[in-house]
C-alpha positions in Angstrom: 119.5 107.6 124.3 118.4 109.9 127.2 117.7 108.7 130.6 114.6 106.7 131.2 112.8 109.6 133.0 113.4 112.2 130.2 110.8 114.3 128.8 110.1 114.9 125.1 109.2 118.4 124.2 105.9 118.9 122.4 105.1 121.4 119.6 104.1 124.1 122.0 107.5 124.0 123.6 106.1 122.5 126.8 107.1 119.1 128.2 105.2 116.3 126.3 103.7 113.4 128.1 106.2 110.5 128.4 105.9 106.9 129.6 104.9 108.0 133.0 101.9 110.5 131.8 98.4 109.4 131.9 97.6 111.7 129.0 99.0 109.3 126.5 99.1 105.8 128.3 98.9 103.8 131.4 101.6 104.3 134.0 104.4 101.7 133.8 103.9 100.8 137.5 100.2 100.0 136.3 98.9 102.5 138.9 96.9 104.2 136.5 93.4 102.9 135.6 93.5 100.8 132.4 90.2 102.2 131.1 91.8 105.8 131.5 94.8 104.6 129.5 92.7 103.1 126.8 90.5 106.2 126.7 93.8 108.4 126.3 95.3 106.1 123.6 92.1 106.3 121.6 91.8 109.9 122.0 95.3 110.2 120.7 94.5 107.9 117.7 91.6 110.0 116.9 93.6 113.2 117.1 96.3 111.6 114.6 93.8 110.0 112.4 91.3 112.6 111.5 93.5 114.8 109.7 95.3 111.9 108.0 92.0 110.7 106.7 91.2 114.1 105.4 94.5 114.5 104.0 94.5 111.1 101.9 91.1 111.8 100.6 92.2 115.0 99.1 95.3 113.4 97.7 93.0 110.9 96.0 90.8 113.8 94.8 93.7 114.7 92.3 93.1 111.5 90.5 89.4 112.0 90.5 89.6 115.6 89.1 91.8 114.5 86.3 89.3 111.7 85.5 86.5 114.1 85.5 88.2 116.5 83.3 89.2 113.6 81.0 85.7 112.3 80.8 84.3 115.7 79.7 86.8 115.8 76.9 86.1 112.6 75.1 85.7 109.0 75.6 89.1 108.4 74.2 90.6 110.9 76.7 88.9 109.1 79.3 90.2 105.7 78.4 93.8 107.1 77.7 93.5 108.6 81.1 92.8 105.3 82.6 95.7 103.7 81.1 97.9 106.7 82.1 96.9 106.7 85.7 97.4 102.9 86.1 100.9 103.4 85.0 101.3 106.4 86.9 100.2 104.5 90.1 102.2 101.3 89.6 105.3 102.7 88.0 105.6 105.9 90.2 103.2 106.7 92.9 103.3 103.3 94.6 106.8 103.3 94.6 107.2 106.8 96.3 104.5 106.3 98.8 106.1 102.9 99.8 109.6 104.4 100.0 108.0 107.2 102.3 106.7 104.6 104.8 110.3 104.1 105.9 110.1 107.4 107.4 106.9 106.4 109.5 109.4 104.0 111.2 112.7 105.8 111.3 111.5 109.4 112.0 109.0 108.2 114.7 111.6 106.0 116.4 114.2 108.7 116.3 111.8 111.2 117.9 110.6 108.7 120.4 114.3 108.1 121.5 114.9 111.8 121.9 117.2 111.9 118.9 115.5 115.0 117.4 118.2 115.8 114.6 117.9 112.2 113.4 114.5 112.9 112.2 115.6 115.6 109.9 118.6 113.5 108.8 116.3 110.6 107.9 114.3 112.8 105.8 117.3 114.2 104.0 118.4 110.6 103.2 115.0 109.9 101.8 114.9 113.0 99.6 118.3 111.8 98.1 117.0 108.3 97.7 113.8 109.6 95.9 115.9 111.9 93.7 117.9 108.7 92.6 114.6 106.8 92.1 113.1 109.5 89.8 115.8 108.8 87.1 114.6 105.1 86.3 110.9 106.1 86.9 111.1 109.3 84.7 113.0 107.4 82.0 110.0 105.0 81.7 107.5 107.8 81.7 109.4 109.6 78.9 109.6 106.5 76.8 105.9 105.4 77.5 104.8 106.6 74.0 107.1 103.5 72.6 106.3 101.5 75.5 102.5 101.5 76.0 101.7 100.5 72.4 103.4 97.0 73.1 100.7 96.2 75.7 97.7 98.4 74.5 96.0 97.3 71.3 94.5 100.7 70.5 97.8 102.6 69.5 96.1 106.0 69.5 95.2 105.5 73.2 98.6 104.4 74.0 100.0 107.5 72.4 97.6 109.6 74.2 98.4 107.8 77.6 102.3 108.4 76.8 101.8 112.0 76.1 99.8 112.2 79.5 102.7 110.6 81.4 105.3 112.8 79.9 103.4 116.0 81.0 102.7 114.2 84.4 106.4 113.8 85.0 106.6 117.8 85.8 104.7 116.8 89.1 106.5 113.9 90.2 109.4 115.5 92.3 106.9 117.6 94.0 104.6 114.5 94.8 107.6 112.5 96.0 109.3 115.4 98.1 105.9 116.1 99.7 105.5 112.7 100.9 108.9 112.9 102.6 108.4 116.4 104.1 105.0 115.4 105.3 106.4 112.6 107.6 108.9 115.2 109.0 106.1 116.8 110.9 103.9 113.6 111.3 106.7 112.2 113.2 106.3 115.2 115.6 102.7 114.8 116.2 101.6 117.4 113.5 99.2 115.7 111.2 97.3 118.7 110.2 99.9 120.6 108.1 99.7 118.3 105.1 95.8 118.5 105.3 96.1 122.5 105.1 98.4 122.3 102.2 96.0 120.1 100.4 93.0 122.2 101.2 94.7 125.0 99.3 96.2 122.9 96.6 93.0 120.8 95.3 91.1 123.9 94.2 94.3 125.2 92.5 94.4 121.8 90.7 90.8 121.8 89.7 91.2 125.4 88.4 94.4 124.9 86.6 93.2 121.6 85.0 90.1 123.2 83.7 92.2 126.4 82.4 94.6 124.4 80.5 92.4 121.6 79.3 89.2 123.8 78.3 90.2 127.5 78.2 93.6 127.0 76.6 92.6 124.0 74.5 95.4 121.8 75.7 93.0 118.8 76.1 94.2 115.8 78.1 97.7 117.3 78.4 96.2 120.4 79.9 94.7 118.3 82.8 97.9 116.5 83.3 99.9 119.8 83.6 97.3 121.1 86.0 97.7 118.2 88.3 101.7 118.4 87.9 101.7 122.0 88.9 99.6 121.6 91.8 101.7 118.7 92.9 104.9 120.8 92.7 103.1 123.6 94.8 102.6 121.1 97.6 106.3 120.9 99.0 106.6 124.7 98.5 103.7 125.5 100.8 104.9 122.9 103.2 108.4 124.2 103.4 106.8 127.9 103.9 104.7 126.3 106.8 107.9 124.8 108.4 109.9 127.9 108.0 107.3 130.6 109.5 104.6 128.7 111.3 106.2 125.5 112.7 109.1 126.8 114.3 108.8 124.2 117.2 109.7 121.7 114.6 113.2 123.4 113.9 114.8 121.3 116.7 114.5 118.4 114.6 116.3 120.1 111.8 120.1 120.1 112.2 120.8 121.7 108.7 121.9 120.0 105.8 124.4 117.3 106.6 127.0 115.2 104.6 125.7 112.4 106.9 122.8 112.2 104.7 124.9 110.2 102.2 126.1 107.7 104.8 124.4 104.7 106.6 121.7 104.0 104.0 121.5 100.4 104.9 118.2 100.6 106.8 116.7 103.3 105.0 117.2 101.2 101.8 115.9 97.9 103.4 112.7 99.8 104.7 112.2 101.8 101.6 112.4 98.9 99.3 110.1 96.8 101.5 107.5 99.6 101.7 107.5 99.9 97.9 107.2 96.0 97.4 104.2 95.9 99.7 102.6 98.8 97.8 103.3 97.2 94.5 102.3 93.8 95.7 98.9 95.2 96.8 98.1 97.8 93.9 99.2 95.4 90.9 97.1 92.5 92.2 94.1 94.7 91.9 95.1 95.7 88.4 95.6 92.1 87.4 92.1 90.9 88.7 90.6 94.1 87.1 92.0 93.4 83.7 90.9 89.8 84.0 87.2 90.9 84.1 87.4 92.2 80.4 87.4 88.3 79.6 83.7 88.2 80.9 82.5 91.3 79.2 83.1 95.2 78.6 80.2 95.8 81.1 81.8 93.6 83.9 85.0 95.4 83.3 83.2 98.8 83.8 81.4 97.5 86.9 84.8 96.3 88.4 86.3 99.6 87.9 83.3 101.1 89.8 83.8 98.6 92.6 87.6 99.1 92.6 87.1 102.9 92.7 84.8 102.8 95.6 86.9 100.2 97.4 90.0 102.6 97.1 87.9 105.4 98.5 86.9 103.3 101.4 90.3 101.9 101.8 91.7 105.3 102.9 90.1 105.4 106.1 91.9 102.3 107.6 95.1 103.2 105.6 95.0 106.7 107.2 94.5 105.4 110.7 97.4 102.8 110.0 99.7 105.8 109.4 98.8 107.0 112.7 99.5 104.0 114.6 102.7 103.7 112.7 103.7 107.0 114.3 102.4 105.9 117.7 104.1 102.4 117.8 107.2 104.0 116.5 107.2 106.6 119.3 106.9 104.1 121.9 109.4 101.6 120.2 112.0 104.5 119.9 111.4 105.3 123.6 111.8 101.6 124.8 108.4 101.3 126.0 107.6 97.7 124.9 104.6 96.9 127.4 102.7 100.2 126.6 103.4 99.4 122.8 101.9 95.9 123.0 98.9 97.3 124.8 98.2 100.0 122.3 98.5 97.3 119.6 96.0 94.9 121.2 93.7 98.0 121.4 94.2 98.9 117.7 93.4 95.6 116.5 89.8 96.0 117.9 89.7 99.5 116.4 90.5 98.2 112.8 88.0 95.4 113.1 85.3 98.0 114.0 86.5 100.4 111.1 86.2 97.4 108.7 82.5 96.6 109.9 81.5 100.2 109.7 83.1 100.5 106.2 81.2 97.2 105.1 78.0 98.3 106.5 78.1 101.8 104.7 78.8 100.0 101.5 76.0 97.5 101.9 73.3 100.3 102.8 74.4 102.3 100.0 75.1 99.9 97.4 72.2 100.9 95.1 73.3 104.6 95.3 77.1 104.5 95.0 77.4 103.0 91.7 75.3 106.0 90.2 77.8 108.6 91.3 80.3 106.9 88.7 78.3 105.5 85.9 75.1 106.2 83.9 74.7 102.7 82.5 71.8 100.8 84.2 73.2 97.5 83.4 76.9 98.2 84.6 75.4 99.8 87.8 73.4 96.6 88.3 76.4 94.2 88.1 78.1 96.4 90.6 75.3 96.5 93.0 75.0 92.8 93.1 78.7 92.3 94.0 78.8 95.1 96.6 78.0 92.8 99.5 81.0 90.6 98.8 83.2 93.7 98.3 81.9 95.1 101.7 82.8 91.9 103.5 86.3 91.8 102.0 86.6 95.4 103.3 86.5 94.0 106.9 89.7 92.0 106.5 91.2 94.7 104.4 90.9 97.2 107.3 92.5 94.5 109.6 95.3 93.9 107.1 96.0 97.7 107.1 96.3 97.8 110.9 98.7 94.8 110.9 100.9 96.6 108.2 100.8 99.7 110.1 102.1 98.1 113.3 104.7 96.3 111.5 106.0 99.7 110.2 106.0 101.0 113.7 108.3 98.0 114.7 110.4 98.5 111.7 109.4 95.3 110.3 108.3 96.2 106.7 110.2 93.4 105.1 108.2 90.8 106.8 104.9 92.3 105.3 106.8 92.3 101.8 107.7 88.6 102.2 104.1 87.7 103.2 102.3 89.8 100.7 104.0 88.8 97.4 103.6 85.0 97.8 100.2 85.1 99.2 98.9 87.4 96.4 100.6 86.0 93.6 100.8 82.2 94.2 97.4 82.3 96.1 94.9 85.2 96.2 95.1 86.4 92.3 95.1 82.9 90.8 92.2 81.8 93.1 90.4 85.0 92.3 90.7 84.4 88.5 89.9 80.8 88.9 86.6 81.7 90.9 85.9 84.4 88.5 86.5 82.4 85.1 86.8 78.9 86.1 84.3 76.3 86.8 82.8 78.1 89.8 81.9 81.0 87.3 81.3 83.4 90.2 82.3 86.4 87.9 82.8 89.5 89.9 82.0 87.6 93.4 84.8 85.3 92.6 87.3 88.2 92.2 86.6 89.6 95.6 86.2 86.3 97.4 89.7 85.4 96.2 91.2 88.7 97.0 89.5 88.5 100.5 90.9 85.0 101.2 94.4 86.5 100.5 93.8 89.4 102.9 92.8 86.9 105.6 95.8 84.9 105.3 98.1 88.0 105.1 96.6 89.5 108.1 96.7 86.4 110.0 100.2 85.7 109.1 101.3 89.2 110.1 99.5 89.1 113.5 101.0 85.6 114.5 104.4 87.0 113.8 103.8 90.0 115.9 102.6 87.8 118.6 105.6 85.6 118.6 108.4 87.9 117.9 110.4 89.6 120.7 109.4 93.3 120.7 112.5 94.1 122.7 114.7 93.2 119.6 112.7 96.2 117.7 113.7 98.3 120.6 117.4 97.6 120.2 117.2 97.7 116.4 115.7 101.4 116.9 118.7 102.3 119.3 121.1 101.4 116.6 119.0 102.8 113.5 117.6 105.9 114.8 120.9 107.5 114.9 
């Protein structure tokens, strides 16, 4: 740790604002105006959040492009893509995205503490850990043509989905390494690089998917290959950006080190917790979506529409939560507990507002949004009728995203994991299915009411935890683990 009055160098090479600068936060001696400090904090949050929102929307567009290509191939290809993408998300992307959240904590805290080389060292450890995780995940994808028929009645769809997974495996290393390398820059305050890379790669994905699927006659495997190659292009472009355009970031790279194979305890703990949190949330949605098939095929289709729209809207609070993970991590790493608490209180209001805005948009456009996805009038009607309930759940989902982001900044992801799994699988999911299929017979309304109650309990529990814990303990942990 450096002396308390040290300065952190920003991307331009000039001294960045530290704890005593009104640019980022209120002065420690309280001489600065609280309103000025709040405005500065909100401005910084906006600066981080806008490119992150665009980044995650573009990442999700890869899934949308693959789905659209499959939809123009055949109904069987579309159904197989749904099965394949569900498997990709649950056994793959959710795991790697969850693992990468450990860097939101460790890299941000290292940077905030002035341990610049620690930022690069944490990324090296994550890349090694992700390489090891590729082995079991890749094995499942390779064996999926034999595994999926055990769970999918239509064997021909299972085989198509298995082939889709095998080809998609080509892009998994690129996807994982991009998530890690992106954090290397985000921890230093650069949230634009990932966006620039995705702006370049998204049209490449669309072109390659069209070329392979239609012009070269590869069908669904061609769509998967196009997305996979575009995924592999992401980290290459990001490395080139770091090498030639982000030379200011090189101070956080001390070169490849044998230390990357040591001191894995905290990395494993936070990575596992991040993956558990993601899997706990994503798989819950898959379970309740599957349950709607017991009402009718139309209700399953309507639930698919609602889930798709919900995921799109969820990317807004989630992206902002990544920004606050970075911000809280910087403050905790610098030992600034009081400013971190003030920022957290401000962010609580921000996420409530985001949730309300999301809900209002969904309600106002409830008749129009389903038309984007389905041409079936009856399916759209079912989705429209449930949209108000879905919108209300988004208020609590946004608050939950904020709480999870703050916990990541504090390095307390395991707490979120311990809360989410029992709340979802002992409470929210059984309640949602009972409200949907049981005596209340609320159908899709019941699904979203049950999930919303789970979100309320999760967010409230996490907020109470953050209220009662001693934040200075998080600072002490950061001093030890940021090295």
